[in-house]
C-alpha positions in Angstrom: -0.5 -1.1 16.1 -1.4 2.6 16.6 -3.8 3.6 19.4 -7.5 4.1 18.9 -8.2 7.2 16.8 -4.6 7.5 15.5 -4.6 8.3 11.7 -3.9 5.5 9.3 -3.0 6.7 5.9 -3.5 10.5 5.9 -6.4 11.2 8.3 -8.4 8.0 8.5 -8.8 7.3 12.3 -8.2 3.7 13.2 -11.3 2.1 14.7 -10.3 -1.6 14.8 -7.2 -3.6 14.7 -8.0 -6.5 12.3 -4.5 -7.9 12.4 -1.4 -6.7 14.3 1.0 -4.3 12.4 4.4 -5.7 12.9 8.0 -4.7 12.3 9.8 -7.9 11.2 13.5 -8.1 10.7 16.9 -9.8 11.2 20.3 -8.8 12.5 23.2 -10.2 10.5 26.7 -10.3 12.0 29.7 -11.2 9.7 32.2 -11.0 12.5 33.2 -7.4 11.6 29.9 -5.5 11.4 26.2 -5.9 12.2 23.5 -5.2 9.7 19.8 -4.8 10.3 17.1 -5.4 7.7 13.5 -4.6 8.7 10.2 -4.6 7.0 7.5 -2.6 8.8 3.7 -3.0 8.3 3.2 0.7 7.8 2.2 2.6 4.7 5.2 4.8 5.0 7.7 6.7 7.2 9.3 9.9 6.1 12.1 12.3 6.8 12.8 12.7 10.6 10.4 9.9 11.5 12.4 7.5 9.2 15.7 8.7 10.7 14.4 8.3 14.2 13.2 4.7 13.7 16.4 3.8 11.8 18.5 5.1 14.6 16.5 3.2 17.2 17.1 -0.1 15.2 20.8 0.7 15.0 21.1 1.5 18.7 19.4 -1.8 19.6 21.7 -3.8 17.4 24.8 -2.0 18.5 25.6 -0.7 15.1 25.2 2.6 13.2 22.3 3.8 11.0 24.3 3.4 7.7 24.1 -0.4 8.3 20.3 -0.4 8.8 17.8 -0.9 6.0 14.3 0.0 7.1 11.5 -0.5 4.5 7.7 -0.3 4.9 5.4 -2.9 3.2 3.1 0.0 2.3 -0.3 -1.4 3.3 -2.9 1.4 3.1 -4.6 0.1 6.2 -1.7 1.5 8.3 -0.1 4.8 9.2 1.8 7.0 6.8 3.8 9.2 9.1 6.0 12.3 8.6 6.9 13.8 11.9 8.1 17.0 10.3 4.7 17.8 9.0 2.9 18.3 12.3 4.9 21.5 13.4 4.1 23.0 10.0 0.4 22.3 10.5 0.6 23.8 14.0 2.4 26.9 12.7 -0.6 27.8 10.6 -3.1 26.8 13.3 -4.6 24.2 11.0 -6.2 22.3 14.0 -5.2 19.0 12.3 -3.7 16.2 14.4 -1.7 14.1 12.0 1.2 12.8 14.0 1.2 11.5 17.6 4.8 12.3 18.7 4.4 10.4 22.0 3.3 7.2 20.2 6.3 7.5 17.8 8.7 7.8 20.8 7.1 4.7 22.3 7.4 2.9 19.0 11.1 3.8 18.6 11.7 2.5 22.1 9.9 -0.8 21.4 11.9 -1.3 18.2 15.2 -0.6 20.0 14.4 -3.0 22.9 13.1 -5.7 20.6 16.3 -5.7 18.5 18.4 -5.6 21.6 16.6 -8.6 23.1 17.0 -10.5 19.9 20.8 -10.4 20.1 20.7 -13.2 22.7 19.2 -15.5 20.1 21.8 -15.4 17.3 21.9 -18.5 15.2 24.8 -19.7 13.1 24.0 -19.5 9.4 25.9 -22.0 7.2 23.8 -21.9 4.0 21.9 -19.3 2.0 19.2 -20.3 -0.5 17.6 -18.5 -3.5 14.5 -19.1 -5.5 12.2 -17.2 -7.9 8.7 -18.2 -8.8 6.2 -16.5 -11.2 3.1 -15.0 -9.6 0.0 -15.0 -11.8 -3.2 -12.9 -11.5 -1.9 -10.6 -8.7 0.1 -7.6 -10.0 -0.8 -5.3 -12.9 0.5 -1.9 -14.0 -1.5 1.0 -12.7 -0.8 3.0 -15.8 -3.1 1.2 -18.2 -3.5 2.1 -21.9 -6.8 1.9 -23.8 -6.9 0.6 -27.4 -7.2 4.2 -28.6 -4.0 5.2 -26.8 -5.4 6.9 -23.7 -3.7 6.5 -20.3 -6.0 5.6 -17.5 -5.3 4.9 -13.8 -6.1 1.4 -12.6 -6.1 1.8 -8.8 -5.6 -1.0 -6.3 -9.3 -1.5 -6.0 -10.8 -1.2 -9.5 -14.6 -1.5 -9.8 -14.7 -0.7 -13.6 -14.7 -4.0 -15.5 -13.5 -2.2 -18.7 -10.5 -0.8 -17.0 -9.8 -4.2 -15.2 -9.9 -5.9 -18.6 -7.1 -3.8 -20.1 -3.8 -5.6 -20.5 -1.7 -6.4 -17.4 1.1 -4.1 -18.6 4.7 -4.0 -17.5 5.3 -5.9 -14.2 8.0 -8.0 -12.6 6.1 -11.4 -12.4 8.6 -13.1 -10.1 8.5 -13.4 -6.3 12.1 -13.9 -5.1 12.9 -15.5 -1.8 16.2 -15.6 0.2 16.5 -18.3 2.8 19.0 -18.4 5.6 19.6 -21.9 7.0 21.7 -23.6 9.6 22.8 -26.8 8.0 19.6 -28.2 6.5 17.2 -26.2 8.8 15.7 -23.0 7.5 15.9 -20.1 10.0 14.2 -17.3 8.1 12.8 -16.6 4.6 12.8 -13.1 3.0 10.2 -12.6 0.2 10.4 -9.8 -2.4 7.5 -9.0 -4.7 6.5 -5.8 -6.5 2.9 -4.7 -6.2 1.0 -2.2 -4.1 -0.1 -4.5 -1.3 -3.5 -3.1 -0.4 -6.8 -4.7 -1.3 -9.1 -2.2 0.5 -8.6 1.6 0.6 -9.8 4.1 3.1 -10.7 1.4 5.6 -10.6 2.3 9.3 -9.3 -1.2 10.3 -5.6 -1.5 10.8 -4.4 -4.6 8.9 -1.3 -6.2 7.4 -3.5 -7.0 4.3 -2.8 -9.5 1.6 1.0 -9.9 2.1 0.6 -10.1 5.9 -2.2 -12.7 5.6 -0.1 -14.9 3.3 3.0 -14.4 5.4 1.3 -15.5 8.6 -0.3 -18.5 7.0 3.0 -19.8 5.6 4.8 -19.1 8.9 2.1 -21.1 10.8 2.3 -24.0 8.3 6.1 -24.1 8.1 7.2 -23.0 11.5 9.9 -20.7 9.9 10.1 -16.9 10.4 8.8 -15.1 7.3 9.5 -11.5 6.2 7.9 -9.8 3.2 9.3 -6.8 1.3 7.5 -4.7 -1.3 9.7 -4.1 -4.3 9.5 -1.2 -6.8 5.7 -1.0 -7.0 5.2 2.7 -7.5 3.2 2.0 -10.7 2.1 -1.5 -9.9 -1.2 -2.5 -8.2 -3.5 -5.5 -7.9 -6.3 -3.5 -9.6 -6.8 -5.8 -12.6 -7.6 -8.6 -10.2 -9.3 -6.7 -7.4 -12.8 -5.3 -7.5 -12.6 -4.3 -3.9 -14.6 -7.3 -2.6 -13.7 -9.6 0.3 -13.8 -12.5 -2.2 -11.1 -10.8 -4.3 -9.0 -10.2 -1.2 -9.2 -13.8 -0.3 -8.3 -14.9 -3.8 -5.3 -12.6 -3.9 -4.1 -13.9 -0.6 -4.4 -17.5 -1.7 -2.4 -16.8 -4.9 0.4 -15.0 -3.1 0.5 -17.6 -0.4 0.7 -20.5 -2.8 3.7 -18.9 -4.6 5.5 -18.1 -1.4 4.9 -21.8 -0.5 6.4 -22.9 -3.8 9.6 -20.9 -3.2 10.6 -23.0 -0.3 10.4 -26.1 -2.5 12.4 -24.5 -5.3 15.1 -23.0 -3.0 18.6 -23.8 -4.2 21.1 -23.7 -1.3 24.8 -22.9 -1.3 27.3 -22.4 1.5 27.2 -18.8 2.8 30.7 -17.6 2.0 30.4 -13.9 2.5 28.1 -11.1 3.8 28.7 -7.5 2.6 27.1 -4.1 2.6 27.4 -0.9 0.7 25.7 2.5 1.1 25.3 5.2 -1.6 23.7 8.6 -1.1 21.0 9.6 -3.5 21.5 13.4 -4.0 18.2 14.2 -5.7 16.8 17.3 -7.5 13.5 18.6 -6.1 10.8 19.7 -8.4 10.7 23.4 -9.3 7.7 23.5 -11.7 4.6 25.6 -10.9 2.3 24.0 -8.3 5.0 22.0 -6.8 7.4 24.6 -5.5 7.8 25.2 -1.8 5.9 28.5 -1.9 3.0 26.8 -3.7 2.8 24.1 -1.1 3.0 26.7 1.7 0.1 28.5 0.1 -2.1 25.3 0.2 -0.9 24.5 3.8 -2.0 27.9 5.1 -5.4 28.0 3.3 -8.2 27.0 5.7 -10.5 26.4 2.7 -8.3 23.6 1.4 -9.3 20.0 2.2 -7.6 18.8 5.4 -5.9 15.9 3.6 -4.5 18.2 1.0 -3.2 20.5 3.7 -1.4 17.5 5.3 0.1 16.5 2.0 1.2 20.1 1.5 2.9 20.0 4.9 4.6 16.8 3.9 5.9 18.4 0.8 7.2 21.5 2.6 9.0 19.2 5.1 10.6 17.3 2.2 12.0 20.5 0.6 13.3 21.6 4.0 15.5 18.4 4.0 16.5 18.7 0.3 20.1 19.1 1.2 20.1 15.6 2.9 20.5 12.7 0.5 18.3 9.6 0.6 19.9 6.3 1.5 20.4 3.6 -1.1 21.9 0.3 0.2 22.9 -3.1 -1.0 23.3 -6.3 0.9 25.6 -8.9 -0.7 25.2 -12.6 0.0 27.9 -14.5 -1.9 27.2 -13.3 -5.5 23.6 -12.3 -4.9 22.5 -8.6 -4.4 19.6 -7.3 -2.4 18.9 -3.6 -3.0 17.1 -1.3 -0.5 15.8 1.8 -2.1 13.8 4.9 -0.9 10.4 6.1 -2.1 7.8 4.6 -4.3 10.0 3.6 -7.2 8.5 2.6 -10.6 9.0 -1.1 -11.5 11.3 0.0 -14.3 14.1 0.6 -11.7 13.7 -3.0 -10.4 13.8 -4.4 -13.9 16.8 -2.3 -14.7 18.7 -3.6 -11.6 18.0 -7.1 -12.6 19.1 -6.6 -16.2 22.6 -5.7 -15.0 23.0 -9.2 -13.7 20.9 -11.3 -16.0 22.3 -14.6 -14.8 22.4 -13.6 -11.1 20.0 -13.1 -8.3 18.9 -9.5 -7.7 16.1 -8.8 -5.3 14.8 -5.3 -4.6 13.0 -3.7 -1.6 11.7 -0.2 -2.1 9.7 2.0 0.3 12.5 3.1 2.5 12.3 6.8 3.3 9.1 7.9 1.7 9.8 11.6 1.8 10.0 12.0 -1.9 6.7 10.1 -2.7 6.9 8.5 -6.1 10.2 8.1 -7.9 8.9 8.1 -11.5 10.8 7.5 -14.7 11.2 10.6 -16.8 8.8 9.6 -19.6 5.9 9.5 -17.0 6.0 13.2 -16.7 5.4 13.5 -20.5 2.7 10.8 -20.5 0.8 12.3 -17.5 -1.3 10.1 -15.1 -1.5 10.0 -11.4 2.0 9.3 -10.2 3.7 12.4 -11.6 1.2 14.5 -9.6 2.4 12.9 -6.3 6.1 13.2 -6.4 8.5 15.8 -5.1 11.3 14.8 -7.5 12.2 16.3 -10.9 12.3 14.1 -14.0 16.1 14.1 -14.2 16.4 12.0 -11.1 15.9 8.9 -13.2 19.5 9.2 -14.5 20.9 9.7 -11.0 19.1 6.8 -9.4 20.0 4.4 -12.2 23.7 5.3 -11.9 23.5 4.5 -8.2 21.7 1.2 -8.9 24.3 0.3 -11.5 27.1 0.9 -9.0 25.5 -1.1 -6.3 24.5 -4.0 -8.5 27.7 -4.3 -10.5 30.2 -3.9 -7.7 31.4 -6.2 -5.0 30.8 -5.1 -1.4 33.6 -3.3 0.4 32.5 -4.8 3.7 33.0 -8.6 4.0 
């Protein structure tokens, strides 16, 4: 967890560690190459911070960053860190301490050493199992429509009963689980589900929140290592079922735990015949409309009358434009005929549903929240409809076509690395 006073999301200083924030992952070795898959209990890591942590994981595993998929779970009771933003804040003498560089260096070293130490505990995998179970009364679309056709935002914690009562909307209702086993003994389970994971917002307690609580409970019960990944949840929250109370948090945890528990009983195993990997660069188009251009962001960054959080966000935006020539990584892990996608940003659920539609009879799981530099990755129609998410992205609408082309290539193809 971060040290006392370190910012959680944006500038909320941590005052208490309710539960540890963990980086949970596995190293796979197919005899030719090593692959690292890691889910980190942070709200987000961006740009050079993402690259630094990814490189640390690679070094620890004795591989290269292209074979590392680092995702965050996106709890909002955790840091959201962009190391490139701090120098920009310092340049304009903002007096805002957003990033603790020394802590990040310590974190990178811990990750590297943890992975390196784990290499002495390799276990032979003979079987891989897959399961998918519906989750009820947890996820809902944040972009809710009223009966008279108005778009309203149903945030993760929604105290307005009229907004909560609006239809659930478009979601992916299934929690998908991948299990690696040695003969009949499960070694690790990887869970994939698409919803914003936070139950509280703006809380100064560091916490792994609902998915972390459910994950820990199942691990204690089963004695099997559990990893949780957040899917394409950019427009998905628990707001329909969460009024912000502790009771609602406990109910959400119970529902998610029970479904995770069911996946182990419904797992269908098969011999693990092949492990493969593929990388594709996402060469994106930054926004160029008024208010979102680099010069606009620099103006807010330099204005001492602007709210400190908005200055930090402006700094994050400027840093993203500065790396606009560098593509974002998109990756696929292939296990026999199954595909697990690893995507950047806060992708809309439409991208996940699209990926799964390409293999309607196959198993496709998706983990988003890789490099969070771009913020939301909306679908194009969201810019016409309005709402919150299009105000918090650095990507232009035409990126939907590009990202879907990448997803189609990854999902439809066989892996070149076996």
